[in-house]
N, C-alpha and C positions, 0 to 999 in steps of 0.2 A: 643869790637866786638858786634854789634847789632844783635839780634836774633828775628825772628818772627815765628809764627806757621801758617801754611796753613792747616786748618782742612777740610779734604775732607768728603763730605756726598754723595749727588747725583750729583757730578760733577767730575767723575773719568776720567779726561783727562788732557793733558798738552797744547793742542791747544785751544786758545780762552777761557782761564779760568781766569776770573777776580780775583778770590780768590788767586790763585797761583801768578798771575802777581803782584798784590798789595803787597803780602808778600815779593816777591823778590825786589820790589822797596823800601820797608821799611827797609831792613836789609842786613847785609853781609852774614848771614847764615839763612837758612829756615828749619824748621822741617815740611816736608810734612807728615801729620799725618792722619791715618785712625783708628778709634776705632771701633772694632767689638762690637756693642752695645748689651749687654746681655738683656737689657730691651725690645728689639724688640721681643724677643721670647715670652714675656708675652702678647704682643699685638696680637699675631697670624699672624704677617706679615712675619715672617721668615719661608718660605716654600721652599721645595727642588729645584724647578725650578729656582726661583730667587736667591737662594743660589749658585747654580752652575754658573749662569751668573755672579754673584758678584765675586765669586772666580776667574773666568777667567779675569774679569775686573781689579781686584786688581793686579793680576800677570802681566797683560799687562801694567798697570800704573807703577808698580815697574820697569819693564824693560825700559820704556820710561824715567823714572827719572835716572836710572843707566846709560843710554846712554848719559846723560847730567852731569854725575859726582855725582849724588845724589842717593837716594834710598827712598822707601816708609817706613815710620816708622809705625809699627802696634802695637796697644795695644788692650786689650780686657777688657770689664767691663762697668761701667757707663761712658758715654761719657764726662760728665762734670768733673767728678773726674779725669779721665785719661788725659783729655786735660790740666786741671790745673796742674796736676803732671808733665806732659811733659814740660809745660811752666816753672815751677819752677826749674826743673832739668837742663834746658838749659839757664835759665836767660832771656827767651823771655819776652818782654814787651807788645807785641800785638799779638792777635789771630785773624785771618781772617776766615770768615765763609760765605757761601752762604745762603741767606734767604730762609726758607721753608714756606709752607702755611698750613700744617696740624696742628691740635692742639698739637700733640706730638712734632713736630719740633719747634713750637713757644714757648712752655713751656721749651723745652731744651735750646733754645736761651736765655730765660729770666733767667734760672738758671745759665747758663754759664756766662752771663754778671755780675750777682750779685757776683758769686764766684770769678771771675777775679778781679772785682773792690775791693773786700775785700783784695786781694793781691797786690793792686795797679797796676793791669794790665788792658789792654784795649781790648774790643771786637769790631771789625769792621765788620759789616754785609754788604754784597754786594747783592743788589737787582736784578741786571741784569745778573744773572748767570744761573738760571734754566729755565727762560722763556725769550721770546723775549721782551715783555713789562712787567715791574715789576707789580705785583698785587697791586691795589690801585692807580696806576699812572693815570688811566683813570676813571673818574666818571661822571655820568650824571649830568645835570643841576639840581639844587635844593639842599638845605642845608641838607636835611635828607637822601640823597641818597649816599651811600658809595661804590656802585658797580653797574654794569650793570646786569639786570636780563633777558635781551633779547639779543640774539646774534647779530642780524643785526645792530642795532645802535652801539653796541660795535665794530663791525668789521669796520664800517665806520671811527670811531675815531682811531682804531688800525692801519688802513692802512696809516693814515697821521702821525703816530708817528715817530719821528726821532730816529731810532735805532742806538745804539752805534756801533762804528767800531769794526771789528774783531781783536783780539789781537794775535800776533804771539806766537808760542811756544818758551819757553826760550831756549837759547843756553847752559847755564850752571846753574846747581842747586847745591849749596854748602850746605851740611847738617852738623850741629855740631855733636859732639860725644854724642850719646844718645842711650839708649837701645831700642831694638825692638823685639817683638815676631815674629815668622815665619809667612809667608803668610798663611791665612786660606784655608783649603780645603772645599769642599761642605759639607762633613759629619760633620765637626766641626761647620758649620753654621746652618744646619737644618737636621733633621732626616727624612728618608723616601726616596722612589724611585723618580727619575726624569722622565719626559716625554721622550720617546725614541728619538725624533728628535729635541732636543733643538738647537737653534742657538748658535754659539760661542760668548762669551762676549768679551768686551775690545775695546779700542779706535782704535787699528790697524784694527780690523775687521770692526768697524763702518766706518772708512774712506775708506776702500776698497769698502764697500757696497755703500757709498755715491758717490764715483767716478763712479761706475757702474750705479747707479740710474740717475745721472746727464747726463751720456753719451748717453742716449737714451730713456729709459722707461718713464722718467718724461714728455717728450713731448706729450705722449698719455694718461696721467693720467686723464684728463677730460673725455675722452671717455671710458676708460677701468677700472677705479678704482672700479666700482661696478660689474664688470664681474667676478663672483666667480671662474669660471673655468680658467680664464686667469691668475689668481694670479698676478695681475698688480698693487698692491700697493707697497710702498717702503720697507716695513718691517723694518723701522728704529725706530719704537716706543720703542723697548727695549733699544736701545742705547740712545735715548732721556731720557728715564726714569732714567737710571743710570748715565746720564751725560757723557757718552762716546762720545757724539756728542753735540756740542753747537747749541741750537735752533737759536741763532742770526746768526751764520755762515751759518746754513742751509737756513735761510731766505735770506741772501745776495746772496748766490749762486743760489738759485731758482729764485730770482728776476733778476739774471743776464741772464736769458733766456726768450725769448718772447713766447707768445702763450697762449692758454687757459689751456694747461696742467700745466705749472708752476703756473699760477694764481689760478687754483683750488687747487693745493697742498699748496700754501701759505695760502689759506683760512683754511685748516686743521690745520696749525700751529696757526692760530688765534683762532680756536675752542679750542685748547689745552690751550692757554693762558686765554681764556674766563672762562674755568672751574677752573683754578687756582685762578683767581680773585674772583670768586664766593665763593670758599672754604675759601679763606683768609678772606673774610668778614663774612661768615657764616660757621664757623668750625663745627657746629652741623649737617650740611648737610651731613657729612660723614656717619651718622647713623640715622638721623631723616629726615622726609619729608621736603623738601625745601618749597613746597606748599602743605600743608595737604589737602587730598581729603576725609578724614574720611572713608577710605577704610575698609571693613570687609573682610580681606584676608582669603582665605581658608587654612586650615591645610590639605594638600594633600601630605603626605609623599611619598606614592607609585608613584604618578604622578611626583613629583619633582625628585625622584630617576630615573625614566624612562627618564626624561629630561637630567639629568646628564650623564646617560649612552648612550645617543643617541639612545633610543628605544621608541620614541614617536609615530612612525608610520607615521611621516611627513618627507619625505626624506631630504629636504633641511635643516630643523632644526637638524635632526640627523647627517647629514654630518658635520655641523658646530660644534656640540658637540664632535664628534669623532676627528675632527681636533684639537680642543682645548686639548683634552686628549693626543694626539700623539705629538703635537708640542709645547704645552704651548703657543699657539698664534692662532689667527684667524683674518681675515680681518674685517674691520669696518662694512660692510654690513651684514656679518654673525653674528656679535655680536648683531646688532640691531634686526635681525630676531629672534635669540634665546631669547633675552631679552623680546621682545614683546610677544612671544609665552608663556613664563613662567608667565609674569605679567598680561597679558590681556586675553589670551585664556584659560590658566589654572587658572588665578587669584590667583597666589601665590605671597607672599610678595617679593618685589624687593631685600630686604636684603638677602634672601635665595640665589638668583642668584648671587648677588654681591659677597657674601662670596665664592661661588664656583669658580667664575672667579678669585678672589684674591688668591685662593688656587693653581691655575694652571698657570695663565698668567705670562709670563716672564716680560711683561711690566706693571704688575699690579700696578697701581698708584691710590692713594686714591682720588685725585681730578678727574682724568679722569674716572676711573672705577665707583666710586659711583655716580657721577653726570651724566654720560652717562646712567647708570641704571635708575636713577630717571627720566631722559628725556624719556626713553623708557616706564617707568611705568606711566608717566603722573603726577608725583609728583614733577617734577623738573622745568626746564625752557622752556619746549616745549609749544608753543603758541596754539597747538591743543592737549591738554592732553588726550583726549578720543579716538584718532584714534587707530584703530586696524589693524595690518599688517596681511593680509591673507597669510599663508605660501604657498598655492597653486599658488596664483597670483605672489608672490614674486619669487618662484622657476621658473616659466615660464619666468619671466622678466629677472632675473639675472643669471639663469643657463639654458638657453633655450635648449641647446643640452644635458643637463644632465651630462656633464663632471665632474662637481664638486661632484655631488652625487656619480657617479661611482667611483671616486677616493677614497672617504672616506667610502663608503658602498660597500665593495667587494661583498656582497651577492646580490647586484643589478647590478653588472657589465655587465650582459648579457642582460639587458633590454634596449629598445630604449627609447628615450627621452619622447615620447608621453605616454608610459606606466608608466614611472617614475612619471610624473606629474599627472597622473590619479590614481596612486596606492592607495592613501588614500580613494578613492571613490569606489574601487572595493570590491566585496563581498568576503567572506571567501573562497569560492570555487576557485575564480580566483587567490587568494594568496596562495593556498594550497601548492604549490611546492617551496615557498620562505621561507627562514629562516629570516623572517622579520615580526614584529608585526603589528597587526591591530591598527588603530588610537586609542589613549587613550582618545580622546575627540572629539566630533562632533563640527566643527567650528561654526556652527550657534548657537548651544546650549551654547558654551563657550562665544560667543559674547553677547548673550542675558543675560547670567548670569552676565557678567561684567557690562553691562549697567544697570541692575537691582540693583546691589550692589553699584555701584558708580553713584550717582546723576550727570547727565551731567552738571548741573549748578554749580557744585562745582569745 
């Protein structure tokens, strides 16, 4: 009897899963394995919101495997040690794994390959599982260029890439006799409270949301995705992050519809792939400036705390931060506004904001989170690194009726849109009856400070 191991990481699904499909082709019996990685706690990446989503996703994956005659095998400890142990216990000769791009994932893969080879077992890594286009597959012309540093030329090549076909979910999964721990709960994965309105995790929920998204809202994505009050984005990012939804399948299904809405949404999938290929080539960008600007960041603990709490005195920024706290999620436009305000108006190090986002975001992803923060801070791939987003202008443009602000700032729910957009410019007497703070920074002064401390030529 031939046995293989399908090691699940960020691909918690049975539909269109190259790792599971290859393991099933290889052998008569498969060990669908997930290891609760105790090393993740030391990285600070194990936080309550993602732990809750992960627990949901593992339970749903186990249910999907059981419906096919199998089950999820769960271990806890060092991923390499536990995987090798499971392979030895079952006589598996091959372990299948999806390729990661973070330094942590790459080192884990290297260790696993070496340990398995020492036992005369093989590691097979699948590149087309976590992204549409594998990182490193597309490179610019020139011998010394290993990745695209600008999105637009990358996107042109990405659009022409021949994407693999979608793989069906297996009918049957046969698992050998092997021990397993129980499915983990949120508290065993991370300590601390979760945000009150987290989405449910798991592939079943992902596919339900996908059907709903494709049936109507996708068609208007081009017009509505930046409308903060409309809440017109897909909200599929947590399911992509945990691999409850295949990016390749999502691409094929979005391309199956005509119009500017699907086209704009596909561009966002390319943006996600773009960041993954940058991080794969430059793993230090997770913590160091991709393009150093020699910034002299301010140590402004009180202002940074006001930003975290949604008490900056700028309604659209505060609404975004309150949504993050309540839902563990926020739309892309809100993320951009909040990040620009912290890094350029307050001139606080992007790493401070990126850490806060990773502490709360259900879809907190090293590639997307860190590199989007660097884009906003002007230390990343933005071709206009010194642009500053004015929160008053942005509020009028993307929340013209004030609906987003009133939803997340109940203390302002009785104000009309005009007053909301003028609020930071009102004097103390005009704000006297509101439980809402005065602005913590003057926009003009903040912009001047940024330009003074960062040489525009850098």
